[in-house]
C-alpha positions in Angstrom: -0.1 8.1 -64.9 -2.9 10.0 -63.2 -6.3 11.0 -64.3 -7.2 14.6 -65.1 -9.4 14.9 -62.0 -6.5 14.0 -59.8 -4.1 16.3 -61.6 -6.6 19.1 -61.3 -6.8 18.6 -57.5 -3.1 18.4 -57.1 -2.6 21.8 -58.9 -5.2 23.6 -56.7 -4.1 26.2 -54.2 -5.0 24.6 -50.9 -6.3 27.8 -49.1 -8.7 28.4 -52.1 -9.8 24.7 -52.4 -13.4 25.4 -51.7 -13.7 27.9 -54.6 -12.8 25.7 -57.5 -15.4 24.1 -59.7 -16.1 20.7 -58.4 -15.0 18.6 -61.4 -15.2 15.3 -59.6 -18.8 15.8 -58.5 -19.9 17.0 -62.0 -18.2 14.0 -63.6 -20.2 11.7 -61.4 -23.4 13.6 -62.1 -22.8 13.1 -65.9 -22.5 9.4 -65.2 -25.7 9.4 -63.2 -27.5 11.2 -65.9 -26.4 8.5 -68.4 -27.6 5.6 -66.2 -30.9 7.3 -65.4 -31.7 8.1 -69.0 -30.9 4.5 -70.0 -33.2 3.3 -67.3 -35.9 5.7 -68.5 -36.0 7.6 -65.2 -35.0 10.9 -66.8 -35.6 12.7 -70.1 -33.0 14.8 -71.9 -34.7 18.1 -71.4 -34.6 17.7 -67.6 -30.9 16.7 -67.8 -30.1 19.8 -69.8 -31.9 22.1 -67.4 -30.4 20.5 -64.3 -26.9 20.4 -65.6 -27.1 24.0 -66.8 -28.2 25.0 -63.3 -25.3 23.1 -61.7 -22.8 24.7 -64.0 -24.2 28.2 -63.4 -23.8 27.7 -59.6 -20.2 26.4 -60.0 -19.2 29.3 -62.3 -20.9 31.9 -60.0 -18.8 30.5 -57.1 -15.6 30.9 -59.0 -16.5 34.4 -60.3 -17.5 35.8 -57.0 -14.3 34.6 -55.4 -12.3 36.0 -58.4 -13.9 39.4 -58.0 -13.2 39.4 -54.3 -9.6 38.6 -54.8 -9.3 41.2 -57.6 -10.6 43.7 -55.1 -8.0 42.7 -52.5 -5.3 43.1 -55.0 -6.6 46.5 -56.2 -6.7 47.7 -52.6 -3.1 46.6 -52.0 -2.0 48.3 -55.3 -3.9 51.5 -54.2 -2.0 51.6 -50.9 1.3 51.1 -52.6 0.5 53.9 -55.1 0.0 56.3 -52.1 3.4 55.3 -50.8 4.9 55.8 -54.2 3.4 59.3 -54.4 5.0 60.3 -51.1 8.3 59.1 -52.4 8.1 61.7 -55.2 8.4 64.4 -52.6 11.1 62.8 -50.5 13.1 60.2 -52.6 14.6 57.4 -50.5 16.5 54.6 -52.3 15.9 52.0 -49.6 12.1 52.7 -49.6 12.0 52.6 -53.4 13.6 49.1 -53.3 11.1 48.0 -50.6 8.2 49.4 -52.7 9.4 47.6 -55.8 9.6 44.3 -53.9 6.0 45.0 -52.5 4.7 45.4 -56.1 6.5 42.2 -57.1 4.8 40.4 -54.1 1.4 41.6 -55.4 2.4 40.3 -58.8 3.2 36.9 -57.4 -0.2 36.8 -55.8 -1.8 37.8 -59.1 0.0 34.9 -60.7 -1.7 32.6 -58.2 -5.1 34.1 -59.2 -4.4 33.8 -62.9 -3.6 30.1 -62.4 -6.8 29.8 -60.4 -8.8 31.1 -63.3 -6.9 28.9 -65.8 -7.5 25.7 -63.8 -11.2 26.5 -63.6 -11.4 27.3 -67.3 -9.8 24.0 -68.2 -12.0 22.1 -65.8 -15.1 23.7 -67.3 -14.0 22.8 -70.9 -13.3 19.3 -69.8 -16.7 18.7 -68.2 -18.5 20.3 -71.2 -16.6 18.0 -73.5 -17.5 15.0 -71.3 -21.2 16.0 -71.4 -21.1 16.4 -75.2 -19.6 13.0 -75.6 -22.3 11.4 -73.4 -25.3 13.1 -74.8 -24.6 14.7 -78.2 -22.7 17.7 -79.6 -24.9 20.7 -79.0 -24.7 21.4 -75.4 -21.4 23.2 -75.3 -22.4 25.5 -78.1 -25.8 26.1 -76.5 -24.4 26.8 -73.0 -21.5 29.0 -74.0 -23.5 31.1 -76.6 -26.4 31.7 -74.2 -24.2 32.5 -71.3 -21.2 34.3 -72.8 -23.3 36.9 -74.8 -25.8 37.7 -72.0 -25.5 41.2 -70.5 -25.2 39.6 -67.0 -22.8 36.9 -68.1 -20.5 35.5 -65.4 -18.9 33.3 -68.0 -17.3 36.4 -69.5 -15.2 36.8 -66.3 -13.6 33.5 -66.9 -13.0 33.8 -70.6 -12.3 37.5 -71.0 -10.4 38.3 -67.8 -10.4 42.0 -68.5 -10.2 42.9 -64.8 -7.1 40.7 -64.4 -5.5 42.4 -67.4 -6.1 45.7 -65.7 -4.3 44.6 -62.5 -1.4 43.3 -64.6 -1.2 46.7 -66.3 -1.2 48.5 -63.0 1.6 46.4 -61.5 3.7 46.7 -64.7 3.2 50.5 -65.0 4.3 51.1 -61.4 7.3 48.8 -61.5 8.3 50.6 -64.7 8.0 53.9 -63.0 10.2 52.7 -60.1 12.8 51.2 -62.4 15.9 53.3 -63.0 15.7 54.4 -66.7 18.9 56.4 -66.7 17.2 59.5 -65.4 14.2 59.3 -67.8 10.8 60.2 -66.4 8.9 58.8 -69.4 6.4 56.1 -68.7 5.9 52.8 -70.4 3.1 54.4 -72.4 5.5 57.0 -73.8 8.2 54.4 -74.8 6.4 51.1 -75.2 9.4 49.6 -77.0 11.6 49.8 -74.0 11.8 46.5 -72.2 10.8 46.2 -68.6 13.4 43.9 -67.0 11.0 42.4 -64.4 10.7 38.6 -64.2 7.4 38.8 -62.4 5.9 41.0 -65.2 7.2 38.5 -67.8 5.6 35.7 -65.8 2.3 37.5 -65.6 2.2 38.3 -69.3 3.0 34.7 -70.1 0.2 33.6 -67.8 -2.2 35.9 -69.5 -1.2 34.6 -72.9 -1.6 31.0 -71.7 -5.0 31.8 -70.1 -6.2 33.4 -73.3 -4.9 30.4 -75.3 -6.5 27.8 -73.0 -9.9 29.5 -73.1 -10.1 30.0 -76.8 -11.9 26.7 -77.3 -14.9 28.9 -78.0 -13.2 30.2 -81.1 -14.4 28.3 -84.2 -10.9 27.8 -85.6 -9.5 26.4 -82.4 -12.4 24.0 -82.1 -11.3 22.5 -85.4 -7.9 21.4 -84.2 -7.5 17.7 -83.8 -5.1 18.1 -80.9 -5.8 19.4 -77.5 -4.1 22.3 -75.7 -1.2 21.7 -73.3 -3.1 21.7 -70.1 -1.7 23.1 -66.8 1.8 23.9 -68.3 4.5 24.7 -65.9 7.0 27.5 -66.2 9.7 24.9 -66.8 7.9 23.6 -69.9 7.4 27.2 -71.2 11.1 27.8 -70.8 11.9 24.6 -72.7 9.6 25.7 -75.5 11.5 29.0 -75.7 14.8 27.2 -75.9 13.6 24.9 -78.7 12.1 27.7 -80.8 14.0 29.2 -83.7 12.3 31.6 -86.0 14.2 30.7 -89.2 13.4 27.0 -88.6 9.7 27.8 -88.2 9.9 29.9 -91.5 11.5 26.9 -93.2 8.7 24.6 -92.1 6.1 27.0 -93.4 8.1 27.3 -96.7 8.0 23.5 -96.9 4.3 23.5 -96.5 3.9 26.2 -99.2 6.1 24.5 -101.7 4.5 21.1 -101.2 1.0 22.4 -101.8 2.2 24.1 -105.0 3.8 20.8 -106.0 0.5 19.0 -105.4 -1.7 21.2 -107.6 0.7 22.6 -110.2 0.2 19.5 -112.4 -3.6 19.4 -112.3 -4.3 21.8 -115.3 -1.8 19.9 -117.6 -2.0 16.3 -116.4 -4.4 15.3 -119.1 -2.4 16.9 -121.9 0.8 15.3 -120.5 -0.8 11.9 -120.5 -2.0 12.2 -124.1 1.4 13.4 -125.2 2.8 10.1 -123.9 0.3 8.1 -125.8 -2.2 7.5 -123.0 -5.8 8.5 -122.6 -6.6 11.9 -121.2 -8.4 10.3 -118.2 -5.1 8.7 -117.2 -4.6 12.1 -115.5 -6.5 10.6 -112.6 -3.7 8.1 -112.0 -1.0 10.7 -112.6 -2.5 13.0 -110.0 -3.5 10.3 -107.6 0.0 8.6 -107.6 1.2 11.3 -105.2 -1.7 10.6 -102.8 -1.0 6.9 -102.9 2.6 7.5 -101.8 1.4 9.9 -99.1 -0.6 7.1 -97.5 2.7 5.6 -96.5 4.8 8.7 -96.1 2.3 10.1 -93.5 3.2 7.2 -91.2 7.0 7.1 -91.4 7.3 10.9 -91.3 5.0 10.9 -88.2 7.2 8.4 -86.5 10.5 10.1 -87.7 9.4 13.4 -86.2 9.5 11.8 -82.8 13.3 11.9 -83.1 14.3 14.7 -85.5 13.0 17.5 -87.6 16.0 18.4 -89.7 16.8 15.0 -91.1 13.3 14.2 -92.4 13.1 17.7 -94.0 16.3 17.1 -95.8 15.1 13.7 -96.9 11.8 15.2 -98.0 13.5 17.9 -100.1 15.8 15.4 -101.8 13.0 13.0 -102.7 10.8 15.8 -104.0 13.7 17.1 -106.1 14.2 13.6 -107.6 10.5 13.1 -108.1 10.0 16.4 -110.0 13.1 15.7 -112.2 11.6 12.3 -113.1 8.3 13.9 -113.8 9.9 16.4 -116.2 12.1 13.8 -117.9 9.2 11.5 -118.6 8.3 13.7 -121.6 11.6 13.1 -123.5 11.8 9.5 -122.3 8.3 8.9 -123.6 7.6 6.9 -120.5 4.3 6.8 -118.5 6.0 4.6 -115.8 8.7 7.3 -115.3 5.9 9.9 -115.0 4.0 7.9 -112.4 7.2 7.1 -110.5 8.1 10.8 -110.4 4.7 11.6 -108.8 5.1 8.7 -106.4 8.4 10.1 -105.3 6.8 13.4 -104.7 4.2 11.8 -102.4 6.9 9.9 -100.5 8.5 13.4 -99.8 5.4 14.7 -98.0 6.8 16.1 -94.7 3.6 17.8 -93.6 3.6 15.7 -90.4 7.0 17.2 -89.6 5.8 20.7 -90.3 2.9 20.4 -88.0 4.9 18.6 -85.3 7.5 21.3 -85.2 4.8 23.9 -84.5 3.3 21.7 -81.9 6.5 20.9 -80.1 8.9 23.8 -80.6 6.9 27.0 -81.0 6.2 28.8 -77.6 2.6 28.8 -76.5 2.3 32.6 -76.8 2.9 32.6 -80.5 1.7 29.1 -81.4 -1.7 30.4 -82.6 0.1 32.8 -85.0 2.3 30.0 -86.2 -0.7 27.8 -86.8 -2.4 30.5 -88.8 0.8 30.9 -90.8 0.7 27.1 -91.6 -2.9 27.4 -92.7 -2.3 30.4 -94.8 0.8 28.8 -96.4 -1.4 25.7 -97.3 -4.2 27.8 -98.8 -1.8 30.1 -100.7 0.1 27.1 -102.1 -3.1 25.5 -103.2 -4.1 28.6 -105.1 -0.6 29.3 -106.5 -0.1 25.8 -107.9 -2.6 26.0 -110.8 -1.9 29.8 -111.2 1.8 29.1 -111.8 0.9 26.3 -114.2 -1.2 28.7 -116.2 1.9 31.0 -116.6 4.1 28.3 -118.0 2.8 28.4 -121.5 5.9 28.1 -123.6 7.8 25.6 -125.6 11.6 25.3 -126.2 14.4 22.9 -126.0 17.9 23.0 -124.5 20.0 20.2 -125.9 17.7 17.2 -125.7 15.5 18.5 -122.9 12.0 19.8 -123.7 10.6 22.7 -121.7 6.8 23.2 -122.3 3.6 23.5 -120.3 3.8 19.8 -119.4 7.4 19.5 -118.2 8.0 23.0 -116.8 5.9 22.3 -113.6 8.4 19.5 -112.9 11.5 21.6 -113.7 10.2 24.7 -111.7 9.5 22.6 -108.7 12.8 20.7 -108.9 14.7 24.0 -108.9 12.5 25.3 -106.0 13.3 22.3 -103.9 17.0 22.5 -104.7 17.0 26.1 -103.5 15.0 25.2 -100.5 17.4 22.4 -99.6 20.4 24.8 -99.6 18.5 27.2 -97.5 17.5 24.4 -95.1 21.0 23.1 -94.8 22.3 26.6 -93.9 19.6 28.0 -91.7 17.7 25.2 -89.9 18.5 24.5 -86.3 17.7 21.2 -84.8 15.8 21.7 -81.5 17.1 20.0 -78.4 15.3 16.7 -77.9 13.2 16.2 -74.8 13.4 13.5 -72.3 10.3 11.4 -72.6 8.6 9.7 -69.7 7.9 6.0 -70.2 8.8 6.5 -73.9 5.4 8.1 -74.5 5.7 11.2 -76.7 4.8 14.3 -74.8 3.4 16.1 -77.8 1.1 15.1 -80.6 1.7 15.3 -84.3 -1.8 14.9 -85.5 -2.0 15.3 -89.2 -5.2 16.8 -90.4 -5.4 16.5 -94.1 -8.0 19.3 -93.8 -5.0 21.6 -93.9 -4.1 20.2 -97.3 -7.1 22.1 -98.6 -6.2 25.1 -96.6 -9.0 24.9 -94.0 -8.6 27.6 -91.5 -7.8 25.7 -88.4 -4.9 26.4 -86.1 -3.1 23.3 -86.2 -1.8 20.8 -83.8 -2.0 21.9 -80.3 -0.1 20.0 -77.8 -1.4 17.3 -75.5 0.4 16.1 -72.4 -1.3 13.8 -69.9 -4.5 14.8 -71.5 -7.5 13.2 -70.0 -9.9 11.5 -72.3 -13.4 11.4 -71.1 -14.0 7.8 -71.9 -10.5 6.7 -71.0 -7.8 7.5 -68.4 -10.3 9.3 -66.2 -12.3 6.5 -64.5 -15.9 7.0 -64.7 -17.5 7.8 -61.4 -16.3 4.9 -59.5 -14.6 7.2 -57.0 -11.2 6.2 -58.2 -8.8 8.9 -59.4 -6.1 6.6 -60.7 -6.3 5.8 -64.4 -5.0 2.4 -65.7 -1.7 2.6 -67.6 -3.2 0.7 -70.4 -5.8 3.3 -71.0 -3.2 6.0 -71.3 -0.6 4.6 -73.7 -0.8 5.5 -77.4 -2.0 3.1 -80.0 0.8 0.9 -81.5 -0.7 0.3 -84.9 -3.3 1.6 -87.3 -5.5 -1.3 -86.5 -5.4 -0.7 -82.8 -6.1 3.0 -83.4 -9.1 2.1 -85.5 -10.5 -0.1 -82.8 -10.5 2.9 -80.4 -12.9 4.9 -82.6 -16.4 5.3 -81.4 -19.4 5.1 -83.8 -19.7 8.9 -83.9 -16.0 9.3 -84.8 -16.4 6.7 -87.5 -19.3 8.8 -88.9 -17.2 11.9 -88.9 -14.4 10.1 -90.7 -16.9 8.9 -93.3 -17.9 12.5 -93.8 -14.3 13.4 -94.2 -13.8 10.7 -96.7 -16.9 11.8 -98.7 -15.9 15.5 -98.9 -12.3 14.6 -99.9 -13.6 12.3 -102.6 -16.0 14.9 -104.0 -13.4 17.7 -104.0 -10.8 15.4 -105.7 -13.3 14.5 -108.4 -14.0 18.2 -109.0 -10.3 19.2 -109.1 -8.7 16.3 -110.8 -11.3 15.9 -113.6 -11.6 19.6 -114.3 -9.1 19.7 -117.2 -10.7 16.7 -118.9 -14.3 17.8 -118.3 -13.8 21.4 -119.4 -11.8 20.4 -122.5 -14.5 18.1 -123.6 -17.5 20.3 -123.0 -16.1 23.8 -123.3 -12.8 23.4 -125.1 -11.0 25.3 -122.2 -7.3 25.9 -122.6 -4.8 25.1 -119.9 -4.7 28.7 -118.8 -8.5 28.9 -118.4 -8.5 25.7 -116.3 -5.6 27.1 -114.2 -7.5 30.3 -113.5 -10.6 28.4 -112.5 -8.7 26.2 -110.1 -6.8 29.1 -108.7 -10.1 31.0 -108.0 -11.4 28.0 -106.2 -8.3 27.9 -104.0 -8.5 31.6 -103.2 -12.0 31.0 -101.7 -10.6 28.9 -98.9 -9.4 31.5 -96.4 -12.3 34.1 -96.9 -14.9 31.4 -96.6 -13.5 30.0 -93.4 -13.0 33.5 -91.9 -16.7 34.2 -92.5 -17.7 30.9 -91.1 -15.4 31.1 -88.1 -16.2 34.8 -87.3 -19.9 35.0 -88.0 -21.8 31.9 -89.1 -20.5 29.7 -86.3 -21.6 32.3 -83.7 -25.1 32.1 -85.0 -25.6 28.4 -85.7 -24.5 25.4 -83.8 -22.0 22.9 -85.1 -24.5 20.2 -85.7 -26.7 22.5 -87.7 -23.7 23.7 -89.8 -22.6 20.1 -90.3 -26.0 18.9 -91.7 -26.6 22.1 -93.7 -23.1 21.9 -95.4 -23.6 18.2 -96.2 -26.9 19.1 -97.9 -25.2 21.9 -99.8 -22.5 19.6 -100.9 -25.2 17.2 -102.1 -26.9 20.0 -104.0 -23.6 21.0 -105.6 -23.1 17.4 -106.8 -26.7 17.2 -108.1 -26.3 20.5 -110.1 -23.1 19.2 -111.6 -24.8 16.3 -113.5 -25.3 16.6 -117.2 -28.8 15.3 -117.7 -31.4 16.9 -120.0 -30.3 20.4 -120.8 -27.1 21.1 -122.7 -24.1 21.5 -120.3 -23.0 25.1 -120.0 -20.2 27.0 -118.4 -22.4 28.8 -115.9 -23.8 25.5 -114.7 -20.3 23.9 -114.3 -18.7 27.0 -112.6 -21.6 27.7 -110.2 -22.1 24.0 -109.2 -18.4 23.5 -108.8 -18.1 26.7 -106.7 -21.0 25.6 -104.5 -19.6 22.1 -104.1 -16.1 23.3 -103.2 -17.1 26.1 -100.8 -19.6 23.8 -99.1 -17.0 21.1 -98.7 -14.6 23.5 -97.2 -17.2 24.6 -94.6 -18.1 21.0 -93.9 -14.4 20.1 -93.4 -14.0 22.8 -90.8 -17.2 22.0 -88.9 -16.5 18.2 -89.1 -13.0 18.6 -87.6 -14.4 20.9 -84.9 -16.7 18.1 -83.8 -14.0 15.5 -84.2 -11.6 17.4 -82.0 -14.1 17.1 -79.1 -14.4 13.3 -79.1 -11.0 12.0 -80.0 -9.6 9.5 -77.5 -6.6 10.6 -75.5 -4.8 7.5 -76.8 -5.3 8.9 -80.3 -4.0 12.3 -79.4 -0.4 11.2 -79.0 2.1 8.9 -80.5 2.7 8.0 -84.1 -0.7 6.3 -84.8 -2.8 9.3 -83.7 -6.3 10.4 -84.6 -5.0 13.0 -86.9 -3.1 10.4 -88.8 -6.3 8.3 -89.2 -8.1 11.3 -90.6 -5.2 12.0 -93.0 -5.3 8.4 -94.2 -9.1 8.6 -94.7 -8.8 11.7 -96.7 -5.8 10.5 -98.7 -7.4 7.1 -99.5 -10.5 9.0 -100.7 -8.4 11.1 -103.1 -6.7 7.9 -104.4 -10.1 6.2 -105.0 -11.4 9.4 -106.7 -8.4 9.5 -109.0 -8.8 5.8 -109.9 -12.5 6.4 -110.5 -11.6 9.1 -113.1 -9.3 6.8 -114.9 -11.7 3.8 -114.9 -14.6 6.1 -115.9 -12.5 7.1 -119.0 -13.0 3.6 -120.4 -16.7 4.4 -120.8 -15.9 7.4 -122.9 -15.5 11.1 -122.1 -19.1 11.8 -122.8 -20.1 9.7 -119.7 -17.1 10.6 -117.5 -18.8 13.5 -115.7 -21.9 11.5 -114.6 -20.0 8.3 -113.9 -17.6 10.1 -111.5 -20.3 12.2 -109.8 -22.6 9.2 -109.1 -20.4 7.7 -106.3 -20.0 11.1 -104.7 -23.7 11.5 -104.6 -24.3 8.1 -103.1 -21.7 8.5 -100.4 -23.0 12.0 -99.6 -26.5 10.7 -99.1 -25.2 8.0 -96.9 -23.4 10.6 -94.8 -26.5 12.7 -94.4 -28.5 9.8 -93.1 -25.7 8.8 -90.8 -25.4 12.3 -89.5 -29.2 12.5 -88.8 -29.1 9.2 -87.0 -26.0 9.8 -85.0 -26.4 13.4 -83.9 -29.9 13.4 -82.7 -31.1 16.7 -81.3 -31.1 17.1 -77.6 -34.2 19.3 -77.6 
């Protein structure tokens, strides 16, 4: 297993070797900065200035060579165009064939140039990530935003590659003109739907897609992924991805995501009423809702491991378990049994196959459409979260068939059981198991990181692949001149305990923040039916509308943050500001002196929920930059740790609601909000202490 620096060097085109960014030298420079700052010989301001200057020079070297090569290619295309014009007057089949081959040769040279740009973009991202990990989390944002938007920006040449796209277009158009189209003289612009059967054009378009994908780390949503991009992919790997991809299978994975999110939230508006109908207190709804999360703590692990070997079988198992769980949930009413009710919810949690859904997109969706598939996953999650309570609000009826009762309490179970049965039939008929890959050293090539952020619909493209990914603290030896990484530093963690030991203090702080926001959101959602019934006498339909409206804010809020706010403010600023807003939302939710009112509850709840969504995205953006490479692959990955942190937070929050009920419903609101406030304050102080400003 080799370090990233060595892999980077091996992939370089030898005759262009002097024009690549010098990753090894910059890596050593970062190590020197660290040692000198610790010794008191340098201050951070000087380091920023000096490293920025070094990066500027390296990027300028790359860009000037890129422009020079683009000019060479443009000149060659211009000469070929003149030859093509002369053939219009005196057609010669042999010369047409020669000309097409000449265009193909230019295309192959362009492929080399595209790969040159890609390697430099990856190296730049790597060194920025390394610097962030050493000194803080602001430099990448500062450097990119100040350089990329400047009118004289050279960074834009690396990220936008507009000139390269124009060259690709010129080659494609001329090859299309030379191609025999059965006597047609229409160009590719006249009939864009007609395929151009040119392998070199397909390869160029794939390279452009890959290049765009590998340089979108500037995009807010991509930054929030917990898994890194496949780096330096080969055409063979791209072909394998195409072979493994099946559109209907992808659609089934997204449908599983959508149905599971509905299943999670469809019971929230009626859980308190269901508990009381079985003779329990209304606050037992916390245990009813949380039972699913308890089971998910375990299901996340075994589904993560199972997805290393199969996708179809775990999805079938998931559907069957969810069908059984929902039937048990519905039957508990007629059986008058709280244990059956809880067991049904536990079964639903044991059927959580979200790890498989994410893993399928990571492993089997081609690189060129993986971003769209990731966005589809996020949209399905957010839509399911909003639809769950909304559907519950529509199930306001009461009738019996034989001895089975169908009312607002049991219908969520029956509706979901029927939905999972239909899904199981569809899955059995339409899903196609992808061909399994041959693993090297039994180390999974792809990661199945499970970000529970998506469970709340956070806009983050999901699960991007990681192969031989270099971690800046591991697997890429620090400035000792060695390019060989120890095997031990490259293997995945073998247990949750081992994975936890790999966490740095900053990552632990971010996981604490993740725990806090999940806890606060679960308190808001799970206690909503009890709180609103006590203070405002809200009906089930009203609670359902309120929760559905909260869910519908997920996508718009994150689009605004990702498209606008993140381009104005840096991640650390957004992190701290959103934590403060969450804290403010919690404070405004307390019932202290003035009588509790609907505007106070709705406004404070909306502020808390929206701020927590923003915080979740920013927090994962930062977390994705510092995750160890050993935690980006295998079963016990960093995404699984974050999932467990969020799930445990939800479990504790639901238990808090139930325990708080013993003090009386009049005290439930303040009792459940107090732990949220304390944890939030701790997170704010931890953030200020950990992410000190570099300026």
